[in-house]
Phi, psi and omega in degrees: 000131179289158184277333187273138171244115181271129175224153177279173184292327177298316177292319178304307184302315178303306182293325181292324175292323175293315185297317183295319181296314178295326179287335177259275187299318177294319178288328173295320173296324171299319182285320175293327170298325184279322183292325181295311180299328184290332185285355180269018175108207184309113184288344181285335175242031187247091185297328184288325175294310174303318179295325177286327176286326182290319176292329174291322175300312172309313181293317175297323173296321181291321182290323170302313181294317180293313174318302181301306179307308183294331179293325186259008181291142163246116184266137179111201179280157174297161178302141176291154179143187180251019174252130175296139175212172177300135178099349175286145179255123186237135172254129183235149167243125179270184189298344177265003188084004180279131180265136177220144171235134185211170178255126175272099183193223187256138176301344177290347181259011175316336183288359185288343192094346181261157169294137178255137175245118179297144173294342181264002179277160176306316177299312183295324176303311184296328185273326188302128182095347183279167184234160171304132185099341184282149158251136185238140172249146179214154176259122177240167179305329185275355179133192179271140179221153181223131177230149173257132178276121187241352180201151180210132168198175183275159185301326189273344175293146172250149181266000000 
């Protein structure tokens, strides 16, 4: 897994706001839900308490995930150049002539309107370091595929 997580500024801001909310209001609400459930009696047979504790655990896991992601985030466009890297918007043509344009980056950037391909996925790993005109092959669960790179730009550039 790569160390850098490529995010647009809007995705970074959205994730930072989510993290801030979870660390403040989210934790307060979770504590209140546990306190309320605890007041209902025997904790060994208290489904509301179990549910509140489970939700708190999920929230704390999301906080850890966001903390890690935001610490490793590179915000903005991918490095400029002619080589595919995390944060690149890549256009490919497959063996059937079908064209697809997508962002090589984080699923957290899915709000860009582009399909997002993780840099750690089979296609993402095949694309990283390639240039326009290169053909790359990769192995996916559905079989082997080859695509030709026909376009490359940064996320903030317009075509």
